[in-house]
N, C-alpha and C positions, 0 to 999 in steps of 0.2 A: 731701510736696509743699512746694516753696519758694513763698513769697509775696513780692510786691513792691508798691511804691506805684504807683498808676495815675497816670502823668504827674506833675504837680507837687502832687497832692493827698495827703491822708493816708489815702485809701481803699486797703485792702490787697486785692489780687487774686492768685489762683493763677497760676503761670507758664503754665498750660494753661487755656484757656477752652473750655468745651463748646459747640460749634456745634450748633444744633438744626434746621437747615434740612430735614433728612430726616424729621423727626417728622411723621407723617401721610401724606405721599406715598409714602415708601419704607419707613418703619419704623412698625409698628403701635403703638397706644397702650400696650398692656402691655409691649412691648419698649422703648418710649421711657421708660416709668416705670422699668424695670429698669436702663436705661442711666444715667438721672439718679441713681438710688439708688447705683449703682456709682461714679459720679463723686464723689458726696459721700463715700463710703467711702474713696476715694483722696485726699481733701482738695481736690478741685476745688470752689472756691466761686464761680466766675464762669461764668454761663450767658448765651449770646447768642442772640437770636431777632429776629424782625421781624414786623410786622403782616401783611405779604403772604405770609409763608411758609405753605405748604399749597397755594398756587396755586389756590384756589377763591375767586373774586372776592368780596371783602368779608367772608369768613367767619373769617379769622384762625385757621385750623385749628391751626397749631403753637402759637400763643399759648394757645389753649384747652386743648391737651394739657398744656402747662406749668402752666396755671392749675389744672387738676384734680389734677396731681401735687402742687403746692404746698398745695392744700386738704386733703391728707391729714394735714397738721399735723406733729407731731414736730419742731418747730423748723425745718422746711425753709426757710420764708421768711426767718427771721432769719439763717440760715447762708449764704444765697445772695446774691451780688451780681448783680442781674438787669438785663440790658441788652436793649433792643429798639430798633426803628427805625421811622421814618415817612418817607414820600414817595410810595410806590407807589399805584397806582389801586385804590381800595377799592369803587367802584361805577361805573356808566356815566355818572354825573353829573359835570360838569366840575369842581366844587369839591371832589370827594372824592379829590383827589390833590395832590401838590406840597407846597410849604412855606409856603403862605399862613397867616395867623393863624387863619382859619376852619378850615382843614383840620387844622392841628397841634392845636388845642384839642380838636376832636372826636375826632381819632385817638388822642390821649393818653387821653381818657376811655374810649374803647372798648378800648384795650389794657389799661388798669387793670381794666376789667370782665371781659375775657376771661381775664386772668391772676389774677383774684380777689385783688388786692393793693391796698393803699392808696398805694403809691409805687413808682416805677421808679428804680432806682439810676443807670442811665446811659441817657439818651434820645438816640438818634443820628439824624442826618439821613442817610437811606440813600443819597441822591445830591444833588448840587447842583441847585438849581432856577433855571434861567436866566430864568424869567418872574416871579420874586418877588424884590424887593429884599432883600438879606441883612439890612438893618436891621429889616425887618418880622419876619423869622424870628427874629432874635436877641431882639428885644423880647418876642415871644410866649414864647419859651423862658425868658426871665428871669422873666416873670410866673408860669410853671408852677413854677419853682424857689421863688419867693416863696410860692406857694400850697401848697407841700409835696408836690406831685404827682410831681415828679422831683427828684433830688438833684444830678446832674451832667449835662453835655451833651457830646456828641461828634459826629463826622461820619464819613462813609464815602465813599470814591471822590472826594474833593476833590483837586484839583491843588495844587501849592505856592502858586501865586498866589492861589487861592481860600482857602487856609489863611490867608495873610497878609491878604487883604481882610477875612475874617471877624474876625480878631484886631483889626485896626484899627477896624472898625465897633463891636465890643464894647467896646473901651477908650474910644472916643470917646463912646459912649452910656452909659458906666459900667454896662454890663450884664454878665451872666454870660458867662464866656469858655469856649470849648471846651477840654476837657482831653485828648481822645484822637482819633486818626484810625484808621479801619479801612480798609485798602487791600490790594489783591492784592500779595503779596510772598512769594517763595520762592527757593530756590537756583537755579532755572532762569529766574526773572524778577526781576531786581534793579533794575528801572527806578526804583523808589521811592527808591533811594539817590542818584539824580542831583540832584534838587531838593527832593522832599518831605521826606526825612529831615533835611537841613540846616534846613528851615523848622521842623520839629518840635523840633529841638534848640534853636533860637533861642527858641521860645515855651514850652519845657519841657512839651511834650505827649507823651503815650505813644502808641506805635504798636502796633496790634492787627492783625497780619497775618492775612488769610484766604487760603484755598487754599494752605496751607503745603506740600502734597504735589503741587502743580501738577496738580490734577485727577486725581491717581492716578499720574502719571508717576513720582513719587519713591517709589512703593511697589514698583516693578520689575515690575508686572503687564503692562506694554505692551512690545512688542518691535518693533525696526526691521523694516519690510517686512511686518508683520502688521496686519490691520485690528483696531480696538479691539473688545473683547468686547461681545456683546449686553448691553444694560442698563447698561453702564459710563457714567460721567458724560460722558466725552469723546464717546461715541457718542450719548447722549441729548441732549446740548446742542450737537451738531454742531460739535465743537471739534477736528476732525481736523487743523486747521492747526498745532496744537502738536506734532504728531508729525513733527518736522523732523529732518533729518540732524544738524544742530548740537546739538539737544537730546539726541538719542540718544548723540551723542559725549560730551557732558558727563555724561550718565547713566552711561555705561560707566566713566568716570574716577571718578565718585562711588562707584560700586559697588566699585571697586578700593581707593579711599580707606577705605571702611567695612571692607572685608575685612581690610586691613592693620592695623586698630586693634581688630579683634575685636568690632565693633558691627554693627548692621543698617543698611541704607539708610534706614529710618525714623528710627533714632536720629540719623543724620547730618543728615537733612532737618529734623527738629523741634528737636533739640538745637542744631544749628548756627544755626538761626534764632533760637531763644530766647537765644542768647549775644550777639546783636547789641545794642549798648548802648541803642538807642532802643526796642527791643521790650520791652513790659511783659508781654504774655500772648499766646500763640499760639492762634488759634482753630482748633480741629480738631473735625470732626464724628465721629460713631461710629454704626455700625449694629448693634453688639453690645457686650456687656459686655467681651468679650475685647479689642475694639479700644480701649475706654477704657483698659484696663490697659496695652496696648502703647504707646499715646500717652503715658501717664504715665511709663512706663519711658524713653521717648525723651527726655523733658525732663531726665532724671537724668544723661544723658551731658554731661560738662563738657569742651568742647574747650579745648585749650591754646592759647597764643598762636600756636605753630607750626601747629597744626591750622587755625586761622582764616586764617592766611596761605595755607596750601595750598588751603583751600576758595575763597578769593578767586582764586587762580591758576587753579583748575579752571573756575570759573564767571565768568571775567573778562568775557565777552561776553554774559552773561545779562541 
């Protein structure tokens, strides 16, 4: 496994990050444990979760599973760079959501308790909060860093102007600055390159793409003119809008691209994304140990400069 610095920091993370969103709802606890064990065996040291994962209001199901796995010992906590997120609704009460000082402090303490750890390596804002001044959020995060509860801060789903606003606010207040951005980014959705990526380059922040397989489209399991399989993410999340003629056209060309190079479509999707200069680590979930191994293999494909030019040509309108 190759490691890289996360943004402008000295923190080393694996080029593949284990996404845990399925732990609990789709993947049993024993299987989740086996997946995390296999990830460590392959050198994956970066795990990403969120307090809302598990989708049972306020329970933090996925964080609890991660916590019980860490509690087995064997150096697990020291080996893992642990990332989680805050923002989502954790109860019916109005102050148990968002990015207010009150909610962030309580949510951080609860995440620490659920994951049975003394610190969170990367604490991320799951979404921007239009109802809370960014200055309040940043000041609170700065306090948590000073208290030793979190080490670094990042955000997710911020637009380029929100990235710039947060950077200005942090510098003005002499507070902790964000080091990473977690956004949707894949070969079929390259919107991040328009404004977000240039902002991240300017502030030396790392990009952590989620949905690198475009909700499964880049695995080749969906076909034009056919409904999505029962239980698939596209079917479950009612995302049929991504099954467009344009996407299937690019998918066909990507399959030809992969075939000509003797690699899989998965290799092209993850390896091609990992090769982008702003990308530090690609977040990929897994529902089996075999998927972990396949995702790791995909990061080992190193596209040439000509390969990247061809990928750009194929996905120019993505």
